[in-house]
C-alpha positions in Angstrom: 91.4 -106.1 180.8 91.1 -107.9 184.4 87.7 -109.8 184.5 86.4 -112.2 187.3 83.3 -114.4 187.3 81.7 -115.6 190.1 78.6 -118.2 190.6 76.9 -118.0 194.0 74.4 -120.5 194.9 72.7 -121.3 198.3 75.3 -119.5 200.0 78.3 -120.9 197.8 80.2 -119.5 195.5 83.1 -120.4 193.1 85.3 -117.8 191.0 86.6 -119.2 187.7 90.4 -119.4 188.4 91.2 -118.4 184.8 90.2 -115.7 183.5 87.8 -116.3 180.4 87.8 -113.1 178.7 89.2 -114.3 175.1 86.3 -117.0 175.5 83.2 -115.2 176.9 80.4 -115.0 174.4 77.5 -112.4 174.8 74.0 -112.5 173.1 71.2 -110.1 174.2 68.7 -110.6 171.7 66.0 -107.9 171.0 62.3 -108.8 170.8 60.8 -106.1 168.3 57.9 -106.9 166.5 56.0 -105.6 163.4 52.6 -105.5 162.0 51.7 -104.2 158.9 49.0 -101.3 159.1 46.6 -100.4 156.2 47.6 -96.9 154.8 50.9 -96.3 156.7 52.9 -100.0 156.2 54.9 -101.8 158.2 55.4 -100.0 162.0 57.6 -101.2 164.9 55.9 -103.3 167.7 58.5 -102.8 171.0 58.7 -105.9 173.3 60.9 -106.2 176.2 64.0 -107.9 174.9 64.5 -112.0 175.2 66.9 -113.4 177.9 70.5 -112.9 177.5 72.5 -115.9 176.7 76.3 -116.3 177.9 78.8 -119.1 176.7 82.4 -119.3 178.4 85.3 -121.5 177.1 88.4 -121.8 179.5 90.1 -124.4 181.6 90.2 -125.8 185.2 93.9 -125.7 186.3 95.1 -129.7 187.3 97.1 -127.6 190.1 93.6 -126.2 191.7 91.4 -129.6 191.5 89.2 -129.3 188.9 86.7 -131.8 190.4 85.8 -129.0 192.9 84.3 -126.6 190.0 82.6 -129.2 188.2 80.9 -130.8 191.3 79.8 -127.5 192.1 78.0 -126.6 188.6 76.4 -130.0 187.7 75.1 -130.1 191.2 73.7 -126.5 190.3 72.2 -127.5 186.8 70.7 -130.7 188.3 68.8 -128.7 190.9 66.9 -126.8 187.8 67.4 -123.6 190.1 69.4 -120.1 189.4 72.7 -118.7 190.5 73.9 -115.6 190.6 76.3 -115.0 187.7 78.9 -111.7 188.3 81.4 -110.9 185.4 83.3 -108.3 187.5 85.0 -105.7 184.9 82.2 -106.3 182.4 79.1 -105.0 184.3 77.3 -108.1 184.5 75.3 -109.3 187.4 72.0 -111.5 187.2 70.6 -114.7 187.7 71.3 -117.6 185.4 70.6 -121.3 184.9 73.2 -123.7 183.0 71.6 -125.0 179.8 74.8 -126.9 179.0 78.0 -127.9 180.5 80.8 -130.0 179.1 84.5 -130.6 179.6 87.2 -133.1 178.3 91.5 -133.6 178.7 93.6 -132.8 176.5 97.0 -134.2 175.3 98.8 -135.8 178.7 98.0 -133.3 180.8 94.9 -135.5 182.4 94.7 -133.2 185.3 93.4 -130.0 183.3 89.7 -130.0 182.7 89.2 -127.9 179.4 85.4 -126.9 179.6 82.5 -125.0 177.7 79.4 -123.8 179.9 76.0 -122.2 178.4 74.4 -120.1 180.4 70.6 -118.6 180.0 69.5 -115.5 181.7 66.6 -116.4 184.4 63.4 -114.2 185.0 61.2 -115.6 188.0 57.6 -116.0 187.2 54.3 -117.2 189.2 51.4 -115.4 190.8 51.7 -112.1 192.1 50.0 -111.1 195.1 47.8 -108.1 195.0 46.3 -106.1 197.9 43.2 -105.1 197.8 42.3 -101.8 200.1 39.4 -102.4 202.4 36.8 -99.7 202.6 34.7 -99.0 205.7 31.3 -98.9 204.2 29.9 -97.2 207.2 31.7 -94.0 206.4 30.7 -94.3 202.3 28.5 -91.8 201.5 26.2 -93.0 198.8 24.3 -91.4 196.3 20.5 -91.7 196.4 19.0 -93.8 193.6 18.0 -91.2 190.6 14.0 -91.2 190.7 11.7 -93.8 189.2 10.6 -92.8 186.0 7.1 -94.1 185.2 6.9 -94.7 181.2 3.3 -96.1 181.5 0.7 -94.2 179.5 -1.6 -92.2 181.8 -5.1 -94.2 182.2 -8.0 -92.2 181.0 -10.8 -91.9 183.1 -14.5 -92.9 181.8 -17.9 -91.9 182.4 -21.2 -93.7 181.2 -24.1 -91.4 180.9 -27.7 -92.7 182.7 -31.1 -91.9 182.3 -31.6 -88.1 183.8 -28.0 -86.8 183.3 -27.0 -83.8 181.6 -23.6 -82.2 181.1 -23.7 -79.8 184.4 -24.9 -82.6 186.4 -22.0 -85.1 185.3 -19.6 -81.8 185.7 -20.8 -81.6 189.1 -20.5 -85.3 190.2 -17.2 -85.6 188.5 -15.4 -82.2 189.7 -17.3 -81.0 192.2 -18.6 -77.9 189.9 -21.2 -78.0 187.6 -20.1 -74.6 186.1 -17.0 -76.8 184.5 -19.3 -78.6 181.9 -17.7 -76.3 179.1 -14.7 -78.6 179.4 -16.4 -81.7 179.6 -18.2 -81.0 176.4 -15.3 -80.0 174.5 -13.2 -83.3 175.9 -16.4 -85.0 174.2 -17.8 -83.0 171.3 -17.3 -86.2 168.8 -19.8 -88.0 171.1 -22.0 -85.4 172.4 -22.7 -83.8 169.0 -23.5 -80.0 168.0 -26.1 -79.7 171.0 -24.8 -80.0 174.5 -28.3 -80.2 175.9 -28.9 -83.6 174.0 -27.0 -86.5 175.4 -28.0 -90.2 175.4 -28.2 -92.7 178.4 -25.1 -95.4 177.5 -22.8 -92.6 175.9 -19.2 -92.9 177.3 -17.5 -89.8 178.3 -13.5 -89.2 178.3 -13.3 -87.4 181.9 -10.9 -84.5 181.5 -7.8 -85.2 183.0 -7.4 -82.3 185.5 -10.4 -83.5 186.9 -8.9 -87.0 188.0 -7.0 -85.2 191.1 -9.6 -83.1 192.0 -12.8 -85.0 192.1 -14.8 -84.4 195.5 -18.4 -85.5 196.8 -20.6 -82.5 196.0 -21.7 -80.2 198.9 -25.5 -81.6 200.1 -28.0 -79.2 199.2 -29.5 -76.8 201.5 
């Protein structure tokens, strides 16, 4: 299987000179959690997977100037920036960062560098810009406010009897019609007693509610 690994960063790129297929280790961990639910037991809590990691072990041949590759990788690692990692043939194409890079010389071949590079997938983060739509308040139809409800108890109107009063005269004074006196009597029977013709100065009567909005001055006598 032919695999070509490419690292691209800031307009520069390198292609690993030796096929690392036998030494390319990939780890793509899941992130599923569990919770205990009363009456059900353990349930799955699906989550997005964790960051993938890669480990490549191979060599930079002495006849292909290994310093070009090691310098590129070290500068990339020190920059703390991601690079695009593409493994053609494996379907890998994502941003990664270097977590570890080491190389060594074996035996008498001092020009060939044997290396291991560990990579971790990179996910960008930061504040997200949210566009809030602008509302034309001049064209917004506003619903009228609900009618105000007056929960205060009604005020009871009273009348204090004066000397010379009778129920007919009081009804005429308060409702405009003396013939309404039976209504006044029924509203105050507990105060007046059983004889509507016998009332006393100083007694306080409740004015029937219907009279409060219809009181008018009596017509002058002719």
